[in-house]
Residue frames as a rotation matrix with the C-alpha (Angstrom) as fourth column:
MET 1
-0.274 -0.293 0.916 24.86
0.913 -0.377 0.153 -19.57
0.300 0.879 0.371 31.23
GLU 2
-0.319 0.078 -0.945 25.09
0.542 -0.803 -0.249 -15.88
-0.778 -0.591 0.213 32.07
THR 3
-0.035 0.354 0.935 23.06
0.930 -0.331 0.160 -13.39
0.367 0.875 -0.318 30.06
PHE 4
-0.409 -0.051 -0.911 22.95
0.517 -0.836 -0.185 -9.61
-0.752 -0.546 0.369 30.12
THR 5
0.508 0.616 0.602 21.18
0.861 -0.347 -0.372 -6.79
-0.020 0.707 -0.707 28.34
MET 6
-0.571 -0.682 -0.458 22.97
0.581 -0.729 0.362 -3.75
-0.580 -0.059 0.812 26.93
THR 7
0.619 0.774 0.131 21.20
0.685 -0.451 -0.572 -0.67
-0.384 0.444 -0.810 25.63
ALA 8
-0.633 -0.774 -0.017 22.75
0.636 -0.532 0.559 1.68
-0.442 0.343 0.829 23.09
THR 9
0.555 0.805 -0.209 21.22
0.539 -0.539 -0.648 4.94
-0.634 0.247 -0.733 21.89
GLY 10
-0.551 -0.715 -0.430 22.08
0.097 -0.567 0.818 7.13
-0.829 0.409 0.382 18.96
SER 11
0.531 0.670 -0.519 21.23
-0.445 -0.301 -0.843 7.82
-0.721 0.679 0.138 15.37
PHE 12
-0.273 -0.650 0.709 22.23
0.472 0.552 0.687 6.59
-0.838 0.522 0.156 11.95
ASP 13
-0.006 0.169 -0.986 22.50
-0.796 -0.598 -0.098 7.86
-0.606 0.784 0.138 8.39
VAL 14
-0.062 0.039 0.997 21.49
0.323 0.946 -0.017 5.48
-0.944 0.321 -0.071 5.61
LYS 15
-0.279 -0.033 -0.960 22.00
-0.848 -0.461 0.262 5.53
-0.451 0.887 0.101 1.86
LEU 16
0.167 0.401 0.901 19.94
0.208 0.879 -0.430 3.14
-0.964 0.259 0.064 -0.29
THR 17
-0.436 -0.367 -0.821 21.18
-0.730 -0.390 0.562 2.75
-0.526 0.845 -0.098 -3.85
PRO 18
0.659 0.743 0.116 18.97
-0.511 0.556 -0.655 0.96
-0.551 0.373 0.746 -6.40
LEU 19
-0.533 -0.730 0.428 20.53
-0.139 0.574 0.807 -1.97
-0.835 0.371 -0.407 -8.23
PRO 20
-0.766 0.246 -0.595 19.60
-0.628 -0.088 0.773 -2.82
0.138 0.965 0.222 -11.84
PRO 21
0.174 0.922 0.345 16.12
-0.917 0.280 -0.284 -4.39
-0.358 -0.267 0.895 -12.10
GLY 22
-0.768 -0.348 0.537 15.83
-0.215 0.931 0.296 -8.13
-0.603 0.112 -0.790 -12.47
GLU 23
-0.908 0.413 0.072 13.27
0.276 0.459 0.844 -10.19
0.316 0.787 -0.531 -14.36
ASP 24
-0.014 0.943 -0.333 10.38
0.962 0.103 0.253 -9.32
0.273 -0.317 -0.908 -12.00
ALA 25
-0.370 -0.119 0.921 9.51
0.211 -0.977 -0.041 -5.60
0.905 0.180 0.387 -12.01
ALA 26
0.692 0.696 0.193 7.66
-0.064 -0.208 0.976 -5.96
0.719 -0.688 -0.099 -8.68
LEU 27
0.691 -0.540 -0.481 10.98
0.705 0.357 0.613 -6.76
-0.159 -0.762 0.628 -6.93
GLY 28
0.765 -0.506 0.399 13.48
-0.283 -0.820 -0.498 -4.02
0.579 0.268 -0.770 -6.20
ARG 29
0.509 -0.693 -0.511 17.06
0.844 0.518 0.139 -4.53
0.168 -0.502 0.848 -5.03
PHE 30
0.818 -0.240 0.522 19.14
-0.257 -0.965 -0.041 -1.97
0.514 -0.101 -0.852 -3.18
THR 31
-0.195 -0.859 -0.473 22.57
0.602 0.276 -0.750 -1.68
0.775 -0.430 0.463 -1.58
ILE 32
0.898 0.434 -0.068 22.60
0.285 -0.458 0.842 -0.37
0.334 -0.775 -0.536 1.99
ASP 33
-0.313 -0.948 0.053 25.32
0.540 -0.223 -0.812 1.88
0.782 -0.226 0.582 3.41
LYS 34
0.798 0.603 0.015 24.82
0.294 -0.411 0.863 3.00
0.527 -0.684 -0.505 7.04
GLN 35
-0.490 -0.852 0.186 26.85
0.168 -0.301 -0.939 5.06
0.855 -0.429 0.290 9.49
PHE 36
0.522 0.649 -0.554 25.84
0.643 0.128 0.755 4.75
0.561 -0.750 -0.351 13.18
HIS 37
-0.391 -0.576 0.718 26.53
-0.085 -0.754 -0.651 7.53
0.917 -0.315 0.246 15.71
GLY 38
0.469 0.527 0.708 26.24
-0.735 -0.211 0.644 7.57
0.489 -0.823 0.288 19.51
ASP 39
0.342 -0.298 0.891 26.78
-0.709 0.542 0.452 4.61
-0.617 -0.786 -0.026 21.85
LEU 40
0.440 -0.193 0.877 27.17
0.549 0.831 -0.093 2.52
-0.711 0.523 0.471 18.69
GLU 41
0.238 -0.470 -0.850 29.90
-0.730 -0.664 0.162 3.87
-0.640 0.582 -0.501 16.40
ALA 42
-0.242 -0.227 0.943 29.79
0.242 0.927 0.285 1.61
-0.939 0.298 -0.170 13.38
THR 43
-0.450 0.169 -0.877 29.35
-0.863 -0.335 0.379 1.16
-0.230 0.927 0.297 9.65
SER 44
-0.051 0.512 0.857 27.08
-0.003 0.858 -0.513 -1.26
-0.999 -0.028 -0.042 7.87
LYS 45
-0.629 -0.081 -0.774 27.04
-0.769 -0.088 0.634 -2.63
-0.119 0.993 -0.007 4.33
GLY 46
-0.539 0.465 0.702 24.26
0.097 0.862 -0.497 -4.78
-0.837 -0.201 -0.510 2.98
GLN 47
-0.936 0.335 -0.110 21.52
-0.145 -0.080 0.986 -5.47
0.322 0.939 0.123 0.47
MET 48
-0.494 0.857 0.147 17.75
-0.282 0.002 -0.959 -5.25
-0.822 -0.515 0.241 0.54
LEU 49
-0.910 0.390 0.138 15.13
0.300 0.391 0.870 -7.00
0.285 0.834 -0.473 -1.57
ALA 50
-0.683 0.701 -0.205 11.75
-0.266 -0.500 -0.824 -5.21
-0.680 -0.509 0.528 -1.62
PHE 51
-0.750 0.547 0.372 8.33
0.649 0.499 0.574 -6.07
0.128 0.672 -0.730 -3.07
SER 52
-0.616 0.685 -0.388 5.30
-0.307 -0.662 -0.683 -3.95
-0.725 -0.302 0.619 -3.86
SER 53
-0.639 0.500 0.585 2.08
0.755 0.552 0.353 -4.59
-0.146 0.667 -0.730 -5.73
SER 54
-0.672 0.467 0.576 -0.85
0.081 -0.726 0.683 -2.64
0.736 0.505 0.450 -7.08
VAL 55
0.362 0.787 -0.499 -2.79
0.635 0.183 0.750 -3.41
0.682 -0.589 -0.434 -3.87
LYS 56
0.260 -0.226 0.939 -2.57
-0.432 -0.897 -0.097 -0.41
0.864 -0.380 -0.331 -1.51
GLY 57
0.430 -0.166 0.887 -0.52
-0.900 -0.005 0.436 -1.27
-0.068 -0.986 -0.152 1.58
SER 58
0.959 -0.109 0.263 0.80
0.116 0.993 -0.013 -4.50
-0.259 0.043 0.965 0.09
ALA 59
0.502 -0.865 -0.017 4.58
-0.515 -0.282 -0.810 -4.45
0.695 0.415 -0.587 0.37
GLY 60
0.960 -0.267 0.088 7.46
0.063 0.510 0.858 -6.10
-0.274 -0.818 0.506 2.16
TYR 61
0.492 -0.857 -0.150 11.22
-0.635 -0.236 -0.736 -6.34
0.595 0.457 -0.661 2.34
ALA 62
0.901 -0.410 -0.142 14.11
0.402 0.666 0.629 -8.42
-0.163 -0.624 0.764 3.61
ALA 63
0.668 -0.719 0.191 17.60
-0.507 -0.628 -0.591 -7.09
0.545 0.298 -0.784 4.27
MET 64
0.723 -0.587 -0.365 20.97
0.691 0.626 0.361 -8.49
0.017 -0.513 0.858 5.33
GLU 65
0.765 -0.495 0.413 23.72
-0.391 -0.866 -0.313 -6.25
0.512 0.078 -0.855 6.69
HIS 66
0.275 -0.779 -0.564 27.28
0.828 0.490 -0.274 -6.69
0.490 -0.392 0.779 7.93
VAL 67
0.884 0.124 0.450 27.87
-0.107 -0.885 0.454 -4.29
0.455 -0.449 -0.769 10.85
THR 68
0.103 -0.915 -0.390 31.38
0.851 0.284 -0.443 -3.42
0.516 -0.286 0.808 12.06
GLY 69
0.109 -0.094 0.990 32.10
-0.216 -0.974 -0.068 -1.03
0.970 -0.206 -0.127 14.92
ALA 70
-0.824 -0.426 -0.373 32.07
0.307 0.217 -0.927 -0.52
0.476 -0.878 -0.048 18.66
VAL 71
0.409 0.909 0.083 29.31
0.232 -0.192 0.954 -0.47
0.883 -0.370 -0.289 21.29
HIS 72
0.986 -0.065 0.152 30.29
-0.165 -0.406 0.899 1.59
0.004 -0.912 -0.411 24.34
GLY 73
0.336 -0.940 -0.067 33.89
-0.935 -0.341 0.101 1.38
-0.118 0.029 -0.993 23.07
LYS 74
-0.195 -0.373 0.907 33.95
-0.284 0.907 0.312 -2.42
-0.939 -0.197 -0.283 22.74
ARG 75
-0.625 -0.169 -0.762 34.56
-0.768 -0.043 0.639 -3.71
-0.140 0.985 -0.103 19.22
HIS 76
-0.053 0.678 0.733 31.78
-0.082 0.729 -0.680 -5.80
-0.995 -0.095 0.017 17.63
VAL 77
-0.822 -0.010 -0.569 31.19
-0.569 0.038 0.821 -7.41
0.013 0.999 -0.037 14.26
ARG 78
-0.401 0.776 0.487 27.65
-0.060 0.509 -0.859 -8.59
-0.914 -0.374 -0.158 13.57
ALA 79
-0.922 0.351 0.164 25.37
0.223 0.135 0.965 -9.80
0.317 0.927 -0.203 10.85
ALA 80
-0.638 0.757 -0.144 21.92
-0.240 -0.373 -0.896 -8.24
-0.732 -0.537 0.419 10.97
ALA 81
-0.831 0.481 0.278 18.79
0.491 0.403 0.772 -9.53
0.259 0.778 -0.572 9.27
GLN 82
-0.691 0.663 -0.288 15.60
-0.303 -0.627 -0.718 -7.50
-0.656 -0.408 0.634 8.94
ARG 83
-0.834 0.505 0.220 12.23
0.442 0.376 0.814 -8.27
0.329 0.777 -0.537 7.47
ASP 84
-0.599 0.759 -0.254 8.74
-0.156 -0.422 -0.893 -6.78
-0.785 -0.496 0.371 7.41
HIS 85
-0.838 0.341 0.427 5.71
0.543 0.436 0.718 -7.74
0.058 0.833 -0.550 5.40
ASP 86
0.266 0.961 0.081 3.11
0.920 -0.278 0.278 -5.23
0.289 0.000 -0.957 6.61
PRO 87
-0.636 -0.651 0.416 4.26
0.530 -0.759 -0.379 -1.58
0.562 -0.020 0.827 6.47
ARG 88
0.205 0.784 0.586 1.07
-0.113 -0.576 0.810 -0.45
0.972 -0.232 -0.029 8.23
ARG 89
0.718 0.012 -0.696 2.48
0.630 0.415 0.657 -1.92
0.297 -0.910 0.290 11.47
ARG 90
0.608 -0.605 0.514 5.53
-0.435 -0.796 -0.421 0.36
0.664 0.032 -0.747 11.29
ARG 91
0.626 -0.424 0.655 7.52
-0.541 0.369 0.756 -2.37
-0.562 -0.827 0.001 13.02
VAL 92
0.257 -0.632 -0.731 10.66
-0.758 0.338 -0.558 -4.16
0.600 0.698 -0.392 11.93
ASP 93
0.972 -0.045 0.229 11.49
-0.100 0.807 0.582 -7.68
-0.211 -0.589 0.780 13.05
SER 94
0.390 -0.908 -0.153 15.27
-0.767 -0.228 -0.600 -7.86
0.510 0.351 -0.785 13.51
HIS 95
0.974 -0.226 -0.003 17.61
0.196 0.837 0.511 -10.69
-0.113 -0.498 0.860 14.37
ARG 96
0.516 -0.855 0.054 21.24
-0.755 -0.484 -0.442 -10.13
0.404 0.188 -0.895 15.24
ARG 97
0.940 -0.318 -0.124 24.01
0.342 0.877 0.337 -12.66
0.002 -0.359 0.933 15.75
ALA 98
0.551 -0.822 -0.141 27.58
-0.585 -0.501 0.637 -12.10
-0.595 -0.269 -0.758 16.84
């Protein structure tokens, strides 16, 4: 099985739009609209579920996105999942599948 690594650089614009609150006020839901620029020219649509509490630094989120576009001119469609449970780390764990 042959594997390779590709690196893409660029920027993105993101718009998060709150959805109506559900039964639990500690949970927030948002739609995600992204536009990627640079080596990755793409758009992304998705949703995010976020949690916060009265404890300082206690928060987390999970997001799913559908990304459509081109990397270095080659067309790609991907699903992207993101999650983080400790915002003090300033790190996002991401998993992408073709």
